[in-house]
Every structure is written in structure tokens, then in C-alpha cells.
FIPASE-234540 format. One record per residue (C-alpha): residue in one letter; z, y, x. Coordinates in steps of 0.1 Angstrom, whole numbers, plus 5000, padded with zeros to 4 digits. Layout:
N
  rest     w     v     u
     A     Z     Y     X
...
//
This chain:
766
  rest     w     v     u
     M  5057  5040  5198
     L  5075  5056  5169
     P  5063  5092  5169
     A  5026  5092  5163
     S  5005  5122  5174
     L  5004  5149  5147
     S  4974  5166  5163
     A  4953  5161  5132
     Q  4982  5172  5109
     T  5002  5204  5110
     V  5039  5201  5103
     P  5051  5233  5086
     A  5081  5252  5099
     M  5113  5238  5085
     P  5132  5263  5062
     A  5165  5277  5073
     P  5198  5258  5066
     A  5216  5267  5035
     P  5243  5294  5035
     A  5277  5279  5043
     N  5294  5293  5012
     L  5271  5274  4988
     E  5281  5241  4971
     G  5274  5220  4941
     V  5247  5232  4916
     A  5244  5265  4934
     L  5235  5247  4967
     R  5210  5224  4949
     D  5194  5254  4932
     W  5191  5271  4966
     Y  5175  5241  4981
     R  5150  5240  4952
     A  5142  5277  4956
     N  5139  5277  4994
     W  5128  5242  5003
     Y  5105  5233  4974
     D  5092  5263  4953
     G  5062  5278  4969
     K  5060  5251  4996
     R  5052  5219  4978
     I  5016  5210  4974
     V  5012  5187  4944
     L  4987  5160  4955
     D  4970  5138  4930
     Y  4985  5103  4929
     S  4956  5085  4946
     T  4956  5110  4975
     A  4994  5107  4978
     R  4992  5069  4981
     G  4963  5072  5006
     R  4984  5095  5027
     M  5013  5070  5026
     Y  4993  5039  5037
     N  4971  5055  5063
     Y  4996  5080  5078
     I  5031  5086  5065
     D  5043  5050  5064
     N  5018  5037  5090
     V  5036  5029  5123
     N  5017  5011  5150
     N  4989  5003  5126
     T  5013  4986  5102
     V  5025  4993  5067
     V  5059  4976  5058
     C  5074  4968  5025
     V  5108  4986  5024
     Y  5123  4959  5002
     S  5114  4928  5021
     G  5098  4936  5055
     Y  5065  4921  5044
     S  5038  4939  5064
     E  5000  4945  5065
     N  4978  4957  5093
     V  4962  4990  5084
     P  4945  5012  5111
     F  4964  5045  5116
     N  4944  5074  5102
     S  4961  5108  5100
     T  4934  5123  5077
     S  4923  5094  5054
     T  4933  5095  5017
     N  4919  5061  5008
     P  4946  5041  4989
     S  4926  5009  4990
     V  4934  4999  5026
     V  4962  4976  5015
     S  4958  4944  4995
     D  4993  4931  4984
     I  5012  4964  4988
     N  5015  4992  4963
     T  5038  5022  4957
     E  5074  5020  4946
     H  5087  5050  4927
     T  5124  5051  4936
     I  5129  5070  4903
     P  5107  5050  4879
     Q  5077  5070  4867
     S  5082  5058  4832
     W  5114  5079  4831
     F  5094  5111  4834
     N  5062  5102  4815
     E  5042  5099  4848
     V  5041  5137  4852
     V  5021  5142  4885
     R  5046  5167  4899
     M  5072  5139  4902
     R  5048  5109  4902
     S  5031  5120  4934
     D  5062  5134  4953
     I  5060  5112  4984
     H  5097  5119  4993
     H  5107  5092  4967
     L  5076  5070  4971
     F  5077  5040  4994
     P  5053  5010  5002
     T  5064  4977  4986
     R  5049  4943  4981
     I  5033  4942  4946
     Q  5055  4913  4935
     W  5088  4929  4946
     N  5078  4962  4931
     S  5073  4944  4898
     D  5106  4926  4902
     R  5125  4959  4906
     G  5106  4974  4877
     A  5127  5002  4863
     D  5160  4985  4870
     P  5189  5007  4883
     F  5203  5001  4918
     A  5237  4987  4925
     D  5257  4967  4950
     I  5253  4932  4935
     P  5279  4905  4942
     D  5262  4876  4960
     A  5272  4852  4933
     S  5255  4872  4906
     T  5221  4875  4925
     L  5193  4856  4909
     G  5166  4864  4935
     W  5167  4871  4972
     L  5136  4888  4985
     R  5124  4887  5021
     G  5088  4887  5034
     T  5068  4869  5008
     T  5097  4846  4998
     R  5120  4847  4968
     L  5151  4825  4972
     T  5174  4815  4943
     T  5203  4807  4965
     I  5223  4828  4990
     P  5204  4829  5024
     T  5221  4811  5053
     S  5209  4837  5079
     N  5195  4873  5081
     I  5212  4881  5048
     D  5210  4919  5055
     E  5172  4916  5055
     Y  5170  4905  5019
     S  5169  4926  4987
     E  5187  4913  4957
     D  5176  4911  4921
     T  5194  4901  4889
     N  5165  4910  4865
     S  5186  4940  4853
     Q  5199  4955  4886
     F  5183  4957  4921
     E  5199  4961  4955
     P  5176  4971  4984
     R  5181  4955  5018
     E  5205  4972  5042
     D  5180  4992  5063
     H  5166  5010  5033
     K  5198  5019  5014
     G  5204  5053  5031
     N  5167  5062  5028
     L  5168  5054  4991
     A  5199  5074  4985
     R  5186  5105  5003
     A  5154  5102  4983
     A  5174  5101  4951
     F  5195  5131  4960
     Y  5163  5149  4969
     F  5145  5140  4936
     Y  5173  5150  4913
     T  5177  5183  4932
     M  5140  5193  4933
     H  5131  5181  4898
     A  5164  5189  4880
     N  5148  5212  4854
     E  5119  5188  4845
     N  5116  5167  4813
     F  5129  5131  4814
     D  5134  5104  4789
     A  5168  5105  4772
     G  5196  5098  4796
     K  5173  5095  4827
     G  5175  5131  4839
     V  5208  5125  4857
     I  5212  5107  4890
     G  5237  5084  4875
     A  5209  5067  4855
     L  5195  5055  4888
     A  5227  5042  4904
     D  5264  5048  4905
     M  5268  5081  4925
     P  5296  5068  4948
     T  5273  5038  4956
     L  5245  5061  4966
     Y  5269  5082  4987
     R  5283  5051  5004
     W  5247  5039  5012
     H  5240  5074  5026
     L  5269  5072  5050
     A  5265  5035  5060
     D  5227  5039  5068
     P  5224  5073  5085
     V  5192  5091  5092
     D  5173  5076  5122
     A  5143  5087  5142
     R  5119  5069  5119
     E  5132  5087  5088
     I  5130  5121  5106
     E  5094  5113  5116
     R  5086  5103  5080
     N  5101  5136  5067
     N  5078  5155  5091
     R  5048  5135  5080
     V  5055  5140  5043
     A  5059  5177  5050
     A  5026  5177  5069
     S  5010  5161  5038
     Q  5026  5179  5008
     G  5042  5210  5024
     N  5079  5204  5019
     F  5109  5186  5036
     N  5138  5167  5022
     P  5168  5188  5032
     Y  5192  5158  5030
     I  5173  5142  5059
     A  5174  5174  5079
     Y  5210  5181  5070
     P  5227  5149  5059
     A  5262  5164  5057
     S  5249  5187  5029
     V  5248  5157  5005
     A  5286  5159  5002
     T  5285  5196  4997
     A  5257  5196  4972
     W  5268  5166  4951
     G  5306  5171  4951
     F  5317  5143  4974
     A  5347  5147  4997
     P  5334  5158  5031
     A  5330  5130  5055
     G  5350  5148  5081
     P  5337  5160  5115
     T  5300  5152  5120
     F  5284  5141  5153
     S  5248  5150  5160
     F  5224  5157  5188
     A  5219  5194  5196
     T  5181  5189  5194
     T  5157  5163  5181
     T  5133  5161  5210
     G  5129  5170  5246
     T  5105  5164  5276
     I  5107  5159  5313
     A  5080  5154  5339
     E  5081  5119  5354
     G  5077  5130  5390
     N  5061  5110  5418
     A  5092  5097  5436
     G  5129  5095  5434
     T  5148  5103  5402
     S  5154  5133  5380
     A  5181  5138  5355
     Y  5176  5147  5318
     T  5208  5159  5300
     I  5212  5157  5262
     T  5240  5177  5244
     L  5260  5161  5216
     T  5279  5182  5191
     L  5309  5177  5168
     S  5313  5200  5138
     P  5339  5210  5129
     A  5361  5203  5159
     A  5385  5174  5153
     T  5423  5177  5156
     T  5424  5144  5174
     A  5402  5127  5200
     M  5371  5111  5185
     T  5343  5089  5198
     V  5307  5081  5191
     Q  5283  5056  5206
     V  5250  5066  5222
     N  5224  5038  5222
     V  5188  5033  5235
     D  5167  5023  5205
     A  5146  4999  5226
     A  5125  4987  5196
     N  5111  5023  5190
     S  5110  5034  5227
     T  5080  5029  5248
     A  5097  5035  5282
     T  5116  5006  5297
     N  5153  5009  5306
     G  5158  4999  5342
     S  5123  5006  5354
     D  5111  5038  5338
     F  5146  5053  5333
     S  5182  5043  5335
     F  5209  5047  5308
     A  5240  5026  5303
     S  5235  5016  5267
     P  5257  5016  5246
     A  5276  5046  5260
     M  5308  5056  5244
     V  5313  5094  5244
     T  5348  5109  5238
     F  5354  5143  5223
     A  5389  5156  5231
     A  5409  5172  5203
     G  5393  5206  5197
     G  5361  5197  5215
     I  5327  5205  5200
     S  5302  5194  5226
     Q  5296  5167  5252
     T  5266  5156  5273
     V  5249  5123  5283
     T  5223  5120  5311
     V  5192  5099  5313
     T  5180  5092  5348
     V  5142  5092  5350
     N  5124  5072  5378
     G  5093  5088  5393
     D  5061  5070  5404
     T  5025  5077  5411
     Q  5010  5054  5385
     P  4988  5070  5359
     E  5000  5059  5325
     A  5006  5072  5290
     D  5035  5095  5282
     E  5065  5074  5274
     T  5094  5079  5250
     V  5131  5071  5251
     V  5147  5071  5216
     L  5185  5076  5216
     T  5206  5071  5185
     L  5242  5078  5175
     T  5263  5050  5159
     N  5299  5039  5153
     P  5316  5073  5149
     S  5354  5073  5148
     T  5371  5067  5115
     G  5371  5099  5095
     S  5339  5112  5110
     S  5302  5106  5104
     V  5268  5108  5121
     G  5248  5139  5109
     S  5214  5151  5117
     P  5197  5149  5141
     G  5212  5115  5146
     A  5184  5106  5169
     H  5169  5123  5200
     I  5134  5115  5214
     L  5129  5121  5251
     T  5092  5122  5261
     I  5086  5114  5298
     T  5053  5131  5305
     N  5028  5115  5328
     D  5019  5137  5357
     D  4998  5112  5377
     G  4963  5118  5362
     P  4947  5100  5332
     A  4959  5065  5325
     P  4935  5036  5327
     T  4923  5025  5293
     I  4902  4997  5277
     A  4883  5000  5244
     F  4853  4987  5227
     A  4821  5008  5235
     A  4815  5011  5197
     A  4836  5006  5166
     S  4810  4986  5147
     G  4776  4968  5149
     S  4754  4944  5129
     I  4731  4915  5134
     P  4708  4897  5109
     E  4722  4863  5100
     G  4690  4843  5105
     N  4679  4812  5087
     T  4684  4785  5113
     G  4701  4779  5146
     T  4724  4804  5162
     T  4721  4839  5177
     T  4745  4857  5200
     Y  4760  4891  5193
     T  4776  4911  5221
     A  4802  4938  5218
     N  4810  4955  5251
     V  4845  4965  5262
     T  4848  4993  5288
     L  4875  5002  5313
     A  4880  5039  5320
     N  4900  5057  5347
     P  4907  5026  5368
     G  4923  5046  5396
     S  4943  5024  5419
     I  4954  4998  5394
     T  4958  4962  5405
     F  4929  4938  5398
     P  4923  4913  5383
     F  4938  4916  5348
     T  4930  4901  5315
     V  4926  4913  5279
     P  4929  4888  5250
     V  4904  4891  5222
     T  4912  4878  5187
     V  4898  4879  5151
     D  4917  4899  5125
     A  4917  4875  5096
     A  4927  4901  5071
     G  4897  4923  5080
     T  4872  4894  5082
     T  4852  4880  5053
     A  4830  4855  5074
     T  4843  4820  5079
     S  4846  4803  5113
     P  4828  4781  5124
     T  4805  4780  5093
     D  4794  4816  5097
     Y  4804  4824  5133
     T  4823  4814  5164
     L  4842  4837  5187
     S  4828  4827  5221
     T  4849  4851  5241
     T  4887  4849  5236
     S  4897  4866  5269
     L  4882  4892  5292
     T  4888  4894  5329
     F  4884  4927  5347
     A  4881  4916  5383
     S  4874  4948  5402
     A  4866  4985  5398
     T  4829  4977  5402
     A  4827  4959  5369
     L  4840  4982  5343
     T  4822  4967  5313
     Q  4828  4932  5300
     P  4811  4915  5270
     V  4826  4899  5240
     N  4802  4873  5225
     V  4801  4861  5189
     T  4778  4832  5180
     V  4763  4837  5146
     A  4751  4807  5126
     G  4720  4811  5105
     D  4715  4797  5070
     V  4693  4801  5039
     T  4721  4807  5014
     F  4719  4841  4996
     E  4754  4857  5000
     P  4769  4891  5005
     N  4770  4906  5040
     E  4800  4893  5059
     T  4822  4909  5085
     V  4841  4898  5116
     R  4868  4922  5128
     L  4875  4918  5165
     L  4907  4930  5181
     L  4917  4938  5217
     G  4951  4925  5226
     T  4976  4939  5252
     P  4962  4939  5287
     S  4981  4917  5313
     N  4984  4948  5335
     P  5011  4969  5319
     F  4996  5001  5332
     V  4963  4996  5313
     L  4964  5010  5278
     R  4944  5002  5247
     D  4924  5032  5236
     T  4903  5036  5204
     P  4884  5019  5192
     S  4905  4988  5199
     A  4888  4971  5170
     H  4851  4963  5164
     V  4836  4953  5131
     L  4806  4931  5133
     T  4785  4929  5100
     I  4765  4898  5096
     V  4736  4910  5074
     N  4724  4887  5047
     D  4686  4881  5050
     D  4682  4854  5023
     T  4665  4858  4989
     P  4687  4850  4959
     P  4676  4821  4938
     A  4662  4829  4904
     A  4689  4823  4877
     A  4681  4807  4844
     P  4683  4832  4816
     C  4716  4835  4796
     T  4735  4811  4818
     K  4756  4834  4840
     P  4778  4864  4834
     Y  4767  4899  4843
     F  4779  4935  4839
     S  4773  4949  4804
     Q  4789  4983  4807
     Y  4800  5008  4834
     V  4821  5039  4827
     E  4831  5067  4851
     S  4846  5095  4832
     S  4839  5132  4839
     T  4873  5144  4827
     G  4905  5125  4830
     N  4907  5093  4850
     T  4890  5065  4830
     K  4868  5039  4847
     V  4855  5006  4832
     L  4836  4975  4842
     E  4826  4951  4814
     I  4815  4916  4821
     Y  4795  4897  4794
     N  4793  4860  4787
     P  4757  4854  4775
     T  4762  4817  4767
     N  4771  4799  4735
     A  4802  4783  4750
     P  4835  4796  4764
     M  4830  4806  4801
     S  4856  4802  4828
     L  4860  4831  4851
     N  4879  4810  4877
     G  4863  4813  4911
     K  4844  4845  4902
     R  4853  4879  4917
     V  4844  4915  4915
     V  4841  4934  4948
     L  4841  4971  4954
     Y  4823  4986  4984
     A  4836  5022  4985
     N  4811  5049  4994
     G  4782  5024  4993
     A  4775  5026  5030
     S  4803  5003  5038
     T  4795  4966  5040
     T  4832  4958  5042
     P  4849  4952  5008
     T  4873  4979  4998
     F  4889  4959  4971
     V  4884  4923  4957
     L  4895  4912  4923
     G  4897  4874  4918
     L  4890  4867  4881
     A  4908  4841  4860
     G  4908  4830  4824
     T  4881  4823  4798
     V  4856  4845  4780
     A  4846  4835  4745
     P  4809  4830  4737
     G  4792  4864  4735
     D  4824  4882  4744
     V  4832  4906  4772
     Y  4859  4908  4798
     V  4871  4944  4804
     I  4884  4957  4837
     V  4898  4993  4839
     N  4914  5013  4866
     T  4951  5014  4871
     D  4965  5046  4856
     V  4936  5048  4831
     T  4941  5080  4810
     D  4923  5070  4778
     A  4947  5051  4756
     T  4920  5034  4735
     V  4903  5021  4767
     A  4937  5010  4780
     A  4943  4990  4748
     A  4908  4973  4752
     A  4915  4962  4788
     D  4919  4926  4799
     I  4932  4938  4832
     Q  4939  4970  4851
     S  4928  4968  4888
     N  4921  4989  4918
     V  4886  4973  4919
     A  4878  4999  4892
     F  4887  5028  4915
     F  4850  5035  4920
     N  4829  5067  4922
     G  4792  5072  4916
     D  4782  5065  4952
     D  4800  5031  4954
     A  4785  4997  4952
     I  4800  4970  4930
     A  4792  4933  4930
     L  4800  4903  4908
     F  4801  4870  4928
     D  4806  4833  4919
     G  4815  4817  4952
     T  4785  4825  4974
     D  4763  4832  4944
     T  4756  4869  4938
     L  4755  4873  4900
     D  4751  4910  4896
     V  4752  4943  4917
     I  4755  4979  4907
     G  4741  4999  4936
     V  4730  4986  4970
     I  4757  4973  4994
     G  4753  4992  5027
     Q  4737  5023  5013
     R  4752  5056  5001
     P  4733  5080  4980
     T  4749  5107  4959
     S  4747  5083  4930
     W  4726  5053  4918
     T  4698  5064  4895
     I  4688  5048  4861
     T  4665  5061  4834
     N  4679  5094  4821
     G  4711  5091  4841
     S  4730  5078  4870
     T  4763  5062  4880
     L  4780  5095  4886
     N  4804  5106  4858
     N  4785  5086  4832
     T  4786  5057  4809
     M  4759  5031  4814
     V  4751  5002  4790
     R  4729  4971  4797
     L  4698  4970  4776
     P  4701  4944  4749
     T  4670  4927  4762
     T  4687  4918  4795
     N  4694  4881  4800
     Q  4709  4880  4835
     G  4721  4902  4864
     G  4706  4908  4897
     R  4700  4931  4927
     W  4698  4968  4919
     N  4663  4972  4932
     G  4651  4939  4916
     P  4638  4931  4881
     F  4673  4926  4867
     G  4688  4957  4883
     S  4686  4995  4876
     S  4657  4991  4852
     T  4679  4971  4828
     W  4705  4999  4823
     A  4705  5028  4798
     S  4726  5060  4799
     G  4753  5061  4773
     G  4764  5097  4779
     V  4793  5115  4795
     D  4829  5105  4785
     N  4816  5081  4759
     F  4841  5052  4756
     S  4832  5041  4720
     G  4814  5009  4731
     V  4841  4996  4755
     G  4849  4961  4745
     S  4817  4954  4726
     Y  4781  4945  4736
     T  4751  4933  4717
     S  4724  4911  4732
     T  4691  4904  4716
     A  4679  4883  4746
     C  4706  4856  4745
     G  4715  4834  4715
     T  4750  4847  4710
     V  4768  4868  4685
     S  4776  4903  4697
     A  4810  4908  4712
     T  4835  4927  4691
     R  4871  4936  4694
     S  4899  4947  4670
     A  4932  4963  4679
     S  4952  4938  4657
     V  4930  4907  4658
     L  4918  4902  4694
     R  4885  4884  4699
     N  4887  4876  4661
     T  4905  4843  4672
     L  4940  4854  4683
     E  4963  4875  4661
     L  4992  4894  4676
     A  5015  4913  4652
     P  5029  4938  4656
     N  5009  4953  4685
     P  5024  4973  4701
     A  5056  4953  4699
     T  5092  4958  4709
     E  5115  4928  4705
     T  5092  4900  4692
     V  5056  4894  4684
     Q  5041  4868  4660
     V  5012  4847  4672
     R  4986  4831  4649
     L  4952  4815  4653
     P  4930  4827  4623
     G  4902  4804  4632
     L  4923  4772  4626
     T  4926  4758  4591
     A  4951  4731  4602
     A  4982  4736  4624
     R  4977  4723  4659
     P  5002  4720  4689
     A  4998  4750  4712
     T  5014  4765  4743
     V  5019  4803  4742
     E  5023  4823  4774
     V  5029  4860  4780
     L  5016  4871  4814
     D  5021  4904  4832
     M  4993  4922  4849
     L  4998  4902  4881
     G  4990  4870  4861
     R  5026  4858  4863
     S  5040  4839  4832
     V  5070  4859  4819
     R  5075  4841  4786
     Q  5064  4807  4774
     R  5070  4785  4744
     T  5053  4756  4725
     A  5046  4757  4687
     S  5022  4746  4660
     L  4997  4773  4651
     S  4970  4779  4626
     A  4956  4807  4604
     T  4987  4804  4582
     V  5013  4790  4606
     G  5026  4815  4632
     A  5052  4815  4659
     Q  5076  4842  4672
     V  5078  4850  4709
     D  5109  4868  4722
     L  5099  4899  4742
     R  5134  4912  4748
     G  5141  4922  4784
     L  5104  4927  4793
     P  5096  4961  4809
     A  5073  4983  4788
     G  5036  4979  4796
     L  5004  4959  4791
     Y  5006  4921  4790
     A  4981  4893  4784
     V  4988  4865  4759
     R  4972  4831  4765
     V  4973  4803  4738
     S  4962  4769  4748
     V  4954  4740  4725
     A  4938  4707  4733
     D  4902  4719  4735
     A  4903  4756  4736
     E  4920  4786  4751
     Y  4926  4820  4734
     T  4935  4852  4751
     G  4945  4887  4740
     R  4963  4918  4751
     L  4997  4930  4740
     V  5014  4963  4745
     V  5052  4961  4749
     Q  5072  4992  4741
//
């Protein structure tokens, strides 16, 4: 069902429409003064993203990429501000944040933010929007696929990319245009990069207006406008009053505008027979000739069924005679005595006569209210549970599912049970087997049914593992899924980790959580005398400590030189020196003092900061803690381990508040390696990049080689994708130029491979 309950969120009253005599800049100024100033609540960027993924852009527990239709399952939560609930989705700024120096007023304005798959967000970059001729398109984006040739079907569901221009898929064009008109209205007086403070920098204005007309406001966009207002206090007036785009931005009026008189309405279902619900359509101004518009049932976003719950001849063509300003259509509602949920009928306006357009509201949501008592529902008895893994054999875990309010429903009915792979870290059948894949409720005397999971024991030390169970749609259409419809089983590790040989495996050497600004660092140390591959290793964040479910997982890659460190910092790090020292920016560094962080190599736990499954205010060390502090591993440390073990909290020392001076360097007296050092111009003392930062080209040399050797040079973006590559002979005196033209500004990795070694460094492109 499209409109989610806003019981946990208050949608503010929408401001009055603009005076009819205003137009152009005067109208835009009026909108800013009356629809933005004093109403907008400027959220921090993390909170804004959390509101998007959990609430604003979460429909039916799903978050969808606006450019490709790629989706991820995320439980709907109208109050959560956790942005780490998605894995391959991040936030697209319709107006690139680099254009306004990431000022939070604009950066966190959700009216121009949309969820996008990470890859496609990167592909768009800061490119302007345009209608791209198919023959000029280099990449066609849909789902997780990028085609290089024109699609043979579903072409409207693809976004197009030329590496210098970007065209969104058809169903997002109007939304994008209205976001752009909003942004350059509300932030017109702010500071932008040269040439970026005008809407024409984003796209040709007639193109945006054409997209606005061709993809009119629908019920989902109206609902999103409400949810954004509930989150940050203000509405987009161009969604509420689409016709004002022409008036505010100097376009020729689109002619008479069709709309519904109201956005919503309700009618009681009744117990028998039928009842009529009448909706009024308006046309403004009146036309001088007869005009028509089509009224449709939006079946995909309606929960009531046409033909059984209600009757409406869709599509219905409605004619307005010359001079006419209103017409009506009627939905016939069928009564019954079956307890069920309230149901919705979403009607939309399409195909207006030539010379006219669809205005707002262009959708009307009728709610048919249940008047037959509470609907029967099924749900798990609890949202979570745990069981020790055991060392041998198997044990059975049971999660009960209950039926409430059975009333006079027909028995038997079944409910499928599945495992949510995206929310599960355990492996079947190695760790568990789902023994119950379907439940049968046979009568009103058996209202509880068990879901059994068989857990396999072992003696391998490993992190706690999870199995997320989901209830499917009951076979009886009158039985509804209630919350919790998911149950998370935690299989608790009860095995002791094997003792590691000293100085053989990587461990955390530094931890930073700033007190001011937004700078967080994890540093991983290679204690050996040989290059160490990071492939197969991962860093896992368990937010709030008490959770045993990973909040974010970063798979590591590359090689760390002997005695060197690998530096992970949070995205949007605020300290420039720390950003320059980073090997990668990642959400895994979005930690707070009460979070647990682990370093794994396959099933081997290498190191842990904190205790997974517990949540204190912070984790305590000598003279300090993990809260708003810098911690450095004692130089006598030779391996990582559990927090409460001999290689845990006692091996850390407090480095002081907001002390970033040691980031990128660590000295060990326990392991036979040189101390790790870094330099801004000569990274790792083995790879030289000059100039750094660079603009059009960068020269690469290998100061440690006396004789030139064949090498492959790669430039990789922060997603690990190769964006430039060339081969050349390199040494301390022989260098090679790499062309950087066309790359978006930002932080990149440089990897140089010779026959028996690999060198890595960081490069800032301006």
C-alpha cells in the first residue's frame, strides 16, 4: 500500500498557495519566504540519509534506486535515523554537492536527495542532465546492469550516460525537474561555485520543463513530499502546485489544468450491498472548447481490488464542455462482513487534451475503512532470539508464529516461511537448516505454530551469526501480516579462538573518534617483514554494541607493505590531513564510542574493539575510552584479540582528544619491522606521485628501483574500479605520465604492479 501510516510522524500544515498576481523572481522569493524560511529544519547529513532509507523513500519495506530500479529490502521505520541499513545504495544529490562546497543547508535538503545504487551515483557524478540521443549513449543503466548497446525492450526503464551528460529514466524525470526548480528557488541566495548558481548549469531549462509536464506529480510523489515535510519541516511547492512552475520560471502557461478537488477521502465499507463514493475533478481556467482527461485506477499502488472490493471502469474518459470547470466520477464500494484491513483505491489523471495539463493533486486516494471488527493477523511472537551454537551435532531452535483475531475466517490456510538472504550471515546447510518452510493453521483451536531451525554445532571460533526469517503472504487473503513479520535468530559463538603466533597477522593499531567535527579513523597494521595481502579480510561494524547483526561490512583488498598501516576513514571526514592519509573512505568508520568493531580473515577473528553483543556507554582503556578519543596500540603489542583477553583493552593507550598527528604511522617494538611512515608526496616511501593534488596529469615513479622495470599503472576510484590504466617502464629516475582529464574531483588510489611487487598510494584530483 502506498501511503504508509504517519502516526509516528507529524506532517505540518501546508502553507497557503501563492497570491495569483505574483510571477517570476517575485513568486520564487515569496515561496522562499513563506514555504522555507522559518519552517525548514536543517538536519545533519547522516540523519537526513537515515530518514530517507528508513522512512521517506521506504515503500513496502523496500528502497529503490531512482536511476535503475535496483532495490534493497529495508524494514520500514518512521523514527530511525540509521543510514547504514542499505548496502549498495547511497544518496544522489540532484544538484552535486561539490557545486556548493557541501554546505549542510543544501547538502542535507532531502527535497533534492534520492536513493541510488552506488555505481550509478558514481557514473552520474556531477554531470549535467540532458535528453541524450540513443546513438550517443555509452551506458544504459537498469537494475545492476550497464549495457553498451541500445536495449531491445523496456527502454524507458534505463537511465543513459555519456560520461559527460546523464539522462534519468522516464519515471524520475518529472521528480528530478521539480527537485531542481525547488532547489534553485529555496537556495537562490547561497554561495555556489562559479557558474553553478543558476539552474541552467544543471540542465537546459526547457528540457526540465518538458520533463515536468511529461512526468506529472503522482500519488507517490505527493506522499514523499509529505514525508519530507514531516522530517525537515517544509514542502516543495512545485509538487503541491505544479502549474506554478510555469509562472515562477517564465514558461508559457500549459493551458487549462486538470486536477482532483481533494487528495484523499474515506468511505465506510458497509456490511452488504453497495455504496457510492463521488470524486470531483476540476479544470482551471475554464477552456473555450471541450476538453478531456482520463481517470485511471493505479492498481499497483492500490490495496483494494477492482471488481471485488469496488467497481470502477478504468480508464474512464471524462469530458469537460466548453466553459466547464468541474465534473465528477463515482467509485462503487462493495460491502461485506469480513474483518480486514482498511483498503485504498488510488486514482490518477492522465492523457489530458492537447493544450492542457495535469496539475496537483493529480492523484486521489480513497480509503475504504473496515467496519467489521479487527482483521485476523499473523506475526512472530518475538522479533528476535538466540541459541548457543554447540560444538557437535545439531540443536533445534523454535520461533513461534501466532494468529490473532481469527473471527470467522476459513480454515485451513498456509503461510510460507523463508530466509532473508540479505539479512542473514549464517550459511545453510553448514551453519543451519530451515526445517519449516510453510505453516498450516488448521483451526481456531491452534493459534500458534512453530518455525523450527536446525543449528549445526562446530568448534570453529567465529563471529556470532544471524538467520533472518520472513513470513510470506497467507493463502487466505483476509489474513494480514502484522509486526513483527521477521524474526532474527542469533547463533551465538561458544568456541575459543586459537592462539595466534606473534607478529603474523594484522591488527588494529589506531582508533580515532573526534570530539569536534566528523573525523573517525581505523588503522590496520602489518606486523610482518613481508608485504601482506588484505584480500579476504574484512572490517565489520556492530552499531550500538548490543547488536550481533553487522551494521556495515567492508571487504578489504590490496597489499600492505612490511610494517606499514592501512588507513580507513569515514566518508565525509572533516579533517583534510586525515583525508589525505586515507587508503579508503567507508561507512564502516561511522562508529561511536558504544559500537563494537571487528577485523576478520574468513572465519578467523583477528582483532576486536569492544564486545559484540554488549553496549556500555563506551569501552574503557587505561586513562581513557573509545568515546571521543584517540587510542593507539602499545608498541609492545604483537597481535590482536578479544577485548577482554590478553591482547585486548589492556594493549591500548589513550592518545588524547582530537589528536590526529599519528594517523598513518605506527611504531612496534615487539615485531621485527620498521615503523610505518607516510609522506604527502612520497607515499609509503616507495611510490612517488607528483604533483599531488593533481589536475590534468600526474607523474608516477618508483624511488626504490635503481633500474627501470616494466609496470602496470592503475588509477582506481573509491569503489575500487579502474578508471585509468597504462603500462610503462618505471624506476627512481624513469617516470610515466598518467592522463587524469575527465575524472571527477576527489580521492583516488594508485596501484603500480611489477613482476614481484605491488605499490599503492593515494592521489587527490582537483
